[in-house]
ZAMARGU-4260 file (C-alpha; in steps of 0.2 Angstrom, whole numbers, plus 5000, padded with zeros to 4 digits):
<rodrens>
0) 5109/4958/4819 | 5097/4966/4830 | 5105/4976/4846 | 5096/4973/4862 | 5096/4990/4866
5) 5085/4995/4849 | 5071/4981/4857 | 5071/4991/4872 | 5069/5008/4863 | 5054/5002/4856
10) 5047/4994/4873 | 5050/5011/4880 | 5043/5021/4867 | 5027/5010/4866 | 5025/5012/4886
15) 5028/5031/4887 | 5016/5036/4873 | 4999/5029/4875 | 4994/5037/4860 | 5004/5028/4849
20) 4998/5010/4856 | 4987/5008/4840 | 5001/5011/4828 | 5015/5003/4836 | 5004/4988/4844
25) 5008/4975/4830 | 5028/4982/4831 | 5026/4980/4850 | 5021/4962/4849 | 5037/4956/4844
30) 5042/4958/4861 | 5029/4955/4870 | 5039/4943/4881 | 5049/4956/4885 | 5048/4957/4906
35) 5048/4969/4918 | 5060/4983/4911 | 5057/5001/4916 | 5044/5013/4907 | 5058/5026/4911
40) 5076/5017/4912 | 5081/5007/4897 | 5088/4991/4903 | 5087/4971/4901 | 5075/4958/4907
45) 5069/4941/4910 | 5056/4932/4897 | 5046/4917/4899 | 5040/4907/4884 | 5020/4911/4882
50) 5008/4901/4872 | 4999/4916/4864 | 4987/4904/4856 | 4981/4896/4871 | 4980/4913/4880
55) 4968/4921/4866 | 4958/4903/4866 | 4955/4906/4884 | 4937/4910/4886 | 4934/4924/4898
60) 4920/4914/4903 | 4930/4900/4907 | 4925/4889/4922 | 4940/4879/4922 | 4949/4874/4940
65) 4966/4876/4935 | 4965/4892/4925 | 4975/4902/4939 | 4989/4890/4935 | 5005/4901/4935
70) 5015/4890/4924 | 5012/4899/4907 | 5014/4918/4913 | 5026/4930/4906 | 5030/4936/4924
75) 5035/4922/4936 | 5037/4927/4955 | 5047/4918/4965 | 5040/4905/4975 | 5046/4912/4993
80) 5043/4897/5007 | 5034/4906/5023 | 5042/4895/5033 | 5059/4899/5027 | 5072/4897/5041
85) 5084/4911/5035 | 5067/4922/5036 | 5059/4913/5050 | 5075/4919/5064 | 5070/4936/5062
90) 5050/4933/5070 | 5048/4931/5088 | 5034/4929/5099 | 5027/4944/5106 | 5016/4945/5121
95) 4999/4950/5122 | 4994/4969/5125 | 4991/4973/5145 | 4979/4987/5148 | 4970/4995/5162
100) 4961/4983/5172 | 4946/4993/5176 | 4931/4991/5166 | 4928/5008/5155 | 4914/5018/5164
105) 4909/5024/5144 | 4906/5013/5130 | 4900/5017/5113 | 4889/5007/5100 | 4885/5015/5085
110) 4881/5032/5087 | 4877/5031/5107 | 4887/5031/5120 | 4881/5024/5137 | 4887/5024/5155
115) 4888/5007/5160 | 4878/5000/5173 | 4892/4991/5180 | 4902/5009/5184 | 4885/5015/5192
120) 4886/5000/5203 | 4903/5001/5209 | 4903/5019/5210 | 4884/5028/5211 | 4877/5040/5202
125) 4888/5046/5187 | 4887/5062/5176 | 4896/5063/5161 | 4901/5079/5151 | 4904/5076/5132
130) 4913/5090/5124 | 4914/5091/5105 | 4932/5088/5097 | 4929/5098/5080 | 4941/5097/5065
135) 4952/5113/5062 | 4962/5111/5048 | 4970/5095/5045 | 4983/5096/5059 | 4975/5104/5071
140) 4958/5102/5083 | 4947/5114/5093 | 4933/5111/5106 | 4916/5113/5103 | 4900/5113/5114
145) 4898/5102/5131 | 4883/5093/5135 | 4879/5082/5150 | 4872/5065/5155 | 4869/5053/5169
150) 4863/5040/5155 | 4866/5040/5137 | 4872/5053/5124 | 4870/5052/5106 | 4882/5058/5093
155) 4875/5070/5081 | 4887/5085/5077 | 4903/5075/5078 | 4910/5058/5079 | 4922/5062/5090
160) 4921/5068/5109 | 4932/5070/5126 | 4921/5064/5140 | 4924/5067/5159 | 4915/5059/5172
165) 4911/5061/5191 | 4905/5049/5200 | 4893/5050/5216 | 4909/5043/5228 | 4920/5057/5222
170) 4929/5046/5208 | 4932/5054/5189 | 4936/5046/5174 | 4939/5053/5156 | 4942/5048/5138
175) 4942/5052/5120 | 4929/5040/5113 | 4924/5038/5095 | 4906/5034/5087 | 4898/5037/5070
180) 4887/5053/5071 | 4868/5055/5066 | 4870/5067/5053 | 4856/5073/5044 | 4865/5078/5028
185) 4872/5063/5025 | 4857/5054/5027 | 4850/5067/5014 | 4862/5064/5002 | 4865/5046/5002
190) 4855/5029/4999 | 4854/5016/4986 | 4841/5026/4976 | 4855/5037/4973 | 4867/5024/4964
195) 4870/5022/4947 | 4859/5010/4938 | 4874/5000/4930 | 4882/4998/4946 | 4883/4983/4955
200) 4875/4989/4971 | 4887/4984/4983 | 4898/4991/4998 | 4916/4993/4997 | 4926/4991/5014
205) 4946/4993/5012 | 4957/4987/5027 | 4974/4991/5025 | 4991/4988/5035 | 5008/4995/5034
210) 5023/4987/5029 | 5016/4967/5028 | 5022/4957/5014 | 5010/4943/5009 | 5022/4931/5019
215) 5023/4941/5033 | 5004/4942/5036 | 5001/4924/5035 | 5016/4922/5048 | 5007/4935/5060
220) 4991/4935/5058 | 4987/4916/5056 | 4970/4916/5063 | 4965/4930/5053 | 4973/4924/5037
225) 4965/4907/5039 | 4947/4912/5043 | 4951/4925/5027 | 4954/4911/5016 | 4944/4896/5022
230) 4928/4904/5030 | 4927/4919/5018 | 4934/4912/5003 | 4946/4927/5000 | 4956/4927/4985
235) 4975/4931/4990 | 4983/4940/4975 | 5000/4931/4974 | 5007/4941/4961 | 5003/4958/4968
240) 5018/4969/4966 | 5023/4987/4972 | 5027/5001/4960 | 5037/5014/4970 | 5045/5016/4987
245) 5033/5020/5001 | 5017/5021/5006 | 5011/5037/4995 | 5017/5027/4980 | 5006/5014/4982
250) 4990/5022/4989 | 4990/5036/4976 | 4990/5024/4962 | 4975/5015/4970 | 4965/5029/4976
255) 4967/5041/4962 | 4975/5029/4948 | 4990/5042/4945 | 5007/5043/4951 | 5014/5056/4960
260) 5023/5064/4947 | 5007/5064/4937 | 4996/5074/4950 | 4996/5092/4954 | 5010/5097/4965
265) 5007/5096/4984 | 5023/5093/4994 | 5025/5106/5009 | 5044/5111/5003 | 5037/5118/4986
270) 5029/5133/4999 | 5017/5142/4989 | 5016/5131/4974 | 5010/5117/4984 | 4991/5113/4984
275) 4980/5104/4996 | 4978/5085/4991 | 4959/5089/4989 | 4965/5093/4971 | 4969/5074/4970
280) 4954/5063/4960 | 4952/5054/4975 | 4941/5038/4970 | 4929/5041/4986 | 4923/5057/4978
285) 4915/5047/4963 | 4907/5036/4976 | 4901/5051/4987 | 4894/5059/4970 | 4885/5043/4968
290) 4875/5042/4985 | 4887/5032/4997 | 4892/5036/5013 | 4913/5036/5013 | 4927/5034/5026
295) 4945/5037/5029 | 4953/5032/5042 | 4974/5033/5046 | 4980/5029/5064 | 4997/5037/5064
300) 4996/5056/5062 | 5012/5060/5062 | 5018/5050/5049 | 5000/5054/5039 | 5001/5048/5020
305) 4996/5065/5013 | 5003/5075/5029 | 5021/5070/5032 | 5028/5077/5015 | 5011/5084/5008
310) 5001/5097/5011 | 4985/5087/5019 | 4968/5090/5017 | 4960/5109/5017 | 4942/5102/5017
315) 4937/5087/5025 | 4939/5073/5012 | 4925/5060/5017 | 4910/5061/5026 | 4919/5051/5041
320) 4937/5056/5044 | 4947/5049/5059 | 4960/5062/5059 | 4954/5074/5073 | 4952/5059/5085
325) 4970/5054/5083 | 4976/5072/5083 | 4969/5072/5101 | 4976/5055/5108 | 4992/5053/5100
330) 5000/5066/5110 | 4991/5058/5127 | 4999/5040/5122 | 5013/5041/5137 | 4997/5043/5150
335) 4991/5026/5144 | 4999/5007/5145 | 5010/5004/5130 | 4998/5002/5115 | 4982/5006/5125
340) 4970/5021/5127 | 4964/5017/5143 | 4959/4999/5145 | 4957/4997/5125 | 4972/4991/5114
345) 4973/5004/5101 | 4970/4994/5086 | 4953/4991/5093 | 4948/5008/5093 | 4950/5008/5074
350) 4943/4991/5071 | 4927/4997/5083 | 4925/5013/5072 | 4925/5001/5056 | 4912/4991/5065
355) 4901/5006/5070 | 4901/5014/5053 | 4894/4997/5046 | 4882/4995/5059 | 4875/5013/5058
360) 4875/5014/5039 | 4870/4996/5036 | 4855/5002/5026 | 4866/5014/5015 | 4880/5011/5003
365) 4897/5014/5009 | 4913/5016/5004 | 4929/5013/5016 | 4948/5014/5016 | 4955/5011/5033
370) 4975/5010/5034 | 4983/5006/5051 | 5001/5009/5054 | 5007/5008/5072 | 5008/4989/5075
375) 5017/4986/5059 | 5027/5001/5053 | 5042/4999/5064 | 5040/4981/5071 | 5032/4967/5059
380) 5032/4955/5074 | 5020/4968/5084 | 5006/4966/5072 | 5004/4948/5078 | 4994/4955/5095
385) 4980/4962/5083 | 4976/4943/5077 | 4963/4938/5088 | 4954/4958/5086 | 4956/4956/5069
390) 4949/4939/5067 | 4935/4945/5079 | 4930/4960/5067 | 4929/4949/5050 | 4918/4938/5060
395) 4907/4951/5066 | 4903/4957/5050 | 4900/4940/5043 | 4889/4934/5057 | 4879/4952/5056
400) 4877/4952/5038 | 4889/4966/5032 | 4898/4955/5022 | 4883/4949/5012 | 4883/4964/5001
405) 4901/4968/5003 | 4917/4968/4992 | 4932/4966/5007 | 4948/4970/5003 | 4963/4966/5016
410) 4979/4974/5010 | 4996/4981/5015 | 5007/4995/5004 | 5023/4985/5004 | 5033/4971/5014
415) 5044/4981/5028 | 5057/4991/5023 | 5069/4996/5038 | 5074/4979/5047 | 5088/4967/5045
420) 5075/4954/5036 | 5080/4965/5019 | 5098/4959/5020 | 5092/4943/5012 | 5087/4940/4995
425) 5069/4934/5001 | 5068/4949/5011 | 5072/4959/4997 | 5058/4949/4987 | 5045/4950/5000
430) 5046/4970/5002 | 5040/4970/4984 | 5026/4957/4985 | 5014/4964/4999 | 4997/4956/5005
435) 4981/4958/4995 | 4965/4949/4997 | 4948/4951/4989 | 4932/4943/4998 | 4917/4944/4985
440) 4899/4942/4992 | 4890/4927/4985 | 4878/4939/4977 | 4891/4945/4966 | 4898/4927/4962
445) 4880/4922/4957 | 4876/4938/4947 | 4893/4939/4938 | 4900/4921/4937 | 4912/4927/4924
450) 4920/4942/4934 | 4922/4933/4948 | 4930/4919/4938 | 4942/4931/4933 | 4948/4937/4950
455) 4953/4918/4954 | 4962/4917/4937 | 4971/4933/4941 | 4978/4927/4959 | 4995/4921/4950
460) 4996/4934/4937 | 5006/4951/4938 | 4995/4964/4949 | 4998/4979/4956 | 4990/4996/4965
465) 4986/5003/4947 | 4973/4987/4946 | 4963/4991/4961 | 4959/5008/4955 | 4948/5002/4939
470) 4942/4987/4951 | 4933/5000/4963 | 4928/5011/4947 | 4919/4995/4939 | 4910/4995/4955
475) 4899/5010/4952 | 4898/5007/4932 | 4901/4988/4931 | 4904/4982/4912 | 4905/4964/4914
480) 4919/4952/4912 | 4932/4957/4899 | 4949/4953/4895 | 4960/4965/4900 | 4973/4976/4887
485) 4990/4973/4891 | 4992/4991/4885 | 4982/4997/4901 | 4993/5003/4918 | 4978/4997/4926
490) 4966/4982/4924 | 4952/4980/4935 | 4953/4963/4945 | 4936/4958/4937 | 4944/4957/4920
495) 4956/4943/4914 | 4974/4951/4917 | 4983/4945/4902 | 4996/4931/4904 | 5008/4941/4895
500) 5008/4956/4906 | 5024/4961/4911 | 5033/4974/4922 | 5034/4985/4909 | 5017/4985/4903
505) 5012/4987/4922 | 5024/5002/4925 | 5034/4994/4938 | 5052/5000/4937 | 5066/4985/4938
510) 5071/4990/4955 | 5054/4986/4962 | 5049/4972/4950 | 5048/4954/4958 | 5049/4944/4942
515) 5067/4951/4939 | 5080/4938/4942 | 5094/4944/4949 | 5109/4932/4949 | 5122/4935/4963
520) 5139/4942/4960 | 5155/4941/4971 | 5156/4958/4979 | 5175/4957/4974 | 5172/4959/4956
525) 5181/4974/4949 | 5162/4980/4941 | 5155/4978/4955 | 5166/4987/4966 | 5163/5000/4953
530) 5145/5000/4953 | 5145/5003/4972 | 5159/5017/4969 | 5146/5024/4955 | 5132/5023/4968
535) 5141/5033/4981 | 5147/5047/4968 | 5127/5050/4962 | 5122/5050/4981 | 5136/5065/4984
540) 5131/5074/4969 | 5113/5074/4974 | 5119/5082/4990 | 5134/5094/4984 | 5124/5111/4984
545) 5120/5107/5003 | 5137/5102/5007 | 5138/5115/5021 | 5126/5106/5032 | 5129/5088/5025
550) 5144/5078/5024 | 5153/5068/5009 | 5150/5051/5011 | 5162/5038/5007 | 5159/5018/5003
555) 5161/5008/5019 | 5156/4991/5013 | 5148/4982/4999 | 5136/4969/5005 | 5129/4963/4991
560) 5127/4963/4972 | 5118/4955/4958 | 5115/4957/4940 | 5100/4955/4929 | 5103/4947/4914
565) 5091/4945/4897 | 5085/4926/4895 | 5089/4916/4880 | 5073/4917/4873 | 5076/4938/4873
570) 5092/4936/4865 | 5087/4924/4852 | 5071/4932/4846 | 5071/4937/4828 | 5054/4937/4822
575) 5038/4929/4822 | 5037/4913/4812 | 5018/4914/4807 | 5007/4928/4801 | 4996/4927/4817
580) 5012/4931/4827 | 5011/4917/4838 | 5025/4906/4834 | 5042/4915/4837 | 5059/4913/4828
585) 5071/4910/4842 | 5087/4908/4830 | 5095/4925/4832 | 5109/4931/4842 | 5106/4947/4848
590) 5120/4958/4856 | 5119/4966/4873 | 5124/4984/4875 | 5118/4987/4894 | 5118/4978/4909
595) 5108/4981/4926 | 5118/4979/4943 | 5110/4980/4959 | 5121/4984/4974 | 5118/4986/4993
600) 5132/4996/5003 | 5135/5005/5018 | 5142/5021/5018 | 5151/5031/5031 | 5149/5041/5042
605) 5133/5035/5049 | 5133/5020/5042 | 5118/5021/5030 | 5112/5007/5020 | 5108/5009/5002
610) 5101/4997/4988 | 5100/5003/4972 | 5098/4996/4952 | 5113/5006/4941 | 5113/5003/4922
615) 5128/5000/4914 | 5132/5005/4897 | 5144/4994/4889 | 5147/5004/4874 | 5152/5019/4885
620) 5158/5012/4899 | 5148/5021/4912 | 5134/5018/4925 | 5119/5029/4926 | 5105/5028/4940
625) 5089/5037/4945 | 5089/5043/4961 | 5070/5037/4963 | 5079/5019/4960 | 5090/5022/4978
630) 5082/5015/4992 | 5088/5019/5010 | 5084/5003/5019 | 5089/5006/5038 | 5081/5021/5047
635) 5091/5040/5046 | 5084/5045/5062 | 5092/5060/5070 | 5105/5059/5056 | 5096/5070/5043
640) 5090/5083/5057 | 5096/5098/5047 | 5085/5095/5031 | 5070/5088/5041 | 5059/5104/5038
645) 5065/5113/5023 | 5076/5099/5014 | 5066/5084/5017 | 5069/5076/4999 | 5087/5075/5006
650) 5083/5065/5022 | 5088/5049/5016 | 5104/5054/5010 | 5110/5067/5022 | 5121/5064/5037
655) 5121/5081/5045 | 5139/5090/5049 | 5131/5096/5067 | 5123/5085/5079 | 5106/5086/5083
660) 5101/5098/5096 | 5099/5092/5114 | 5080/5088/5119 | 5073/5103/5129 | 5068/5101/5148
665) 5051/5101/5149
</rodrens>
């Protein structure tokens, strides 16, 4: 009899040590239907039968219309209803944004700011002073030279200016504006003549949104979704699964191909050991070196992906970098109508910047990554106010021909993490299944039909942020259509993702794997109560060395519990019946040595809500948990004020003994 723990040990060894892949490949194939355990945490998992003969006979060049069918996949994601009443009750109508009614005196198109004729007709002659907004490190700006005009102004030294205007009738107007500068250095170092000969000669534009599951995107942005899928023919990746907790854990695999732990130390709290994040191998550097004009934008400077916990950038990361603009405008939010910058919705400022970038550099190769947080980070209903403007942006990009030679990606980092929707099973599953859609230009489909077919085939297959990194790299050096290797953590979406791919193969921990089948358990069961107490104990142990400032927590309520069971197929797998390894012998009776539980609890004081996976050893009668697998699923707010500055790694778990300081009078 073969113990289950031995099967897991083989899989973990195979995943942790790529250098052994060749020697262990045949052995690992015995367990290729093992689904979803962690590469770092021994556990059990769900299996589905896979017809390996069909897999191998399926040609990469297949043109079949039904090759994206999910029924034969090792990772079967749940079928989550968009209009599930249990979920729909969390969604409600949001009124449109109401900005100031007076038209702007100055508008920006591409690289040129113009004092509008309408403003002149109303107020007489107008003089405007344009003052440079210059980057001064990653958290400050400085003012540069000022230029006055009565008509137009061309951006040359920076993308951002503060504008102060005085009219003949005595009225004044001021704002901060964004455009795309006419930069001679950029022109000299970019161009299609500098792009590698083996590239696909396409632009890349990724527009990201914080905290939108695939289903929430469909619910809140229905016009955009319809245009994206029907008019643009976009492919929505329904098996796209997160690989960690929070935004950096998704964006780092996309932008660098690595996890944070695999990259150099950049955390602020590590003091002198921390480097600036420029040390990361960002993919936009590869594009910049090969003639592309690069752009990176994020709209929430106070919670920036690379600034909130990390050191940020010392040197500017891309040719166009929008953080200085937001450092100026973020403190001014209270001076404007809600969600507006004067009479323009703030999300539209970002959309306009994207459009200006695509227009100014229309004849140059472009790589752009933008990420919008303000409307969706705290409230998934609020993003609905951007539907018309996002639709207008995509429509203009299509109508003006920008999408004729651009790979367009719309995506999110993860589903919503901090609302009551996560108290439902579907809410938990949706958190793990963010939105990802690809639009391929007609020229690519014509030149590379097999690769385009692979993207369509991969719609239902297990994909992760790690896969987007080689997808982008393929644009620079295109290898053609391939059969993806299950041993690779990241597989280009232009390759055929193996149908046998599991969360183990893709380096997705059990806690995050939507393939997993959690069997709900009565919270009154003794083993569940033990698991909940073990979780609280682990949290208290984690904060024990700071007990002088962090209170000890106690279990307040056990809200939900589930147990992960291995399938009959895994338990009965004994050996392969044929020499090719296609036909399994399912006559064994494998003993189970460990069980994975998932619990959702609240603790006292503070009513923090935690969700975690714990591994129970039947032999040792003990629970184990990794702190990385513990999620705080409601906001900690001021509860953790005492650790925010120097001990930010404790902010999810610490309830400060002392109350937060009273706000200072201004």
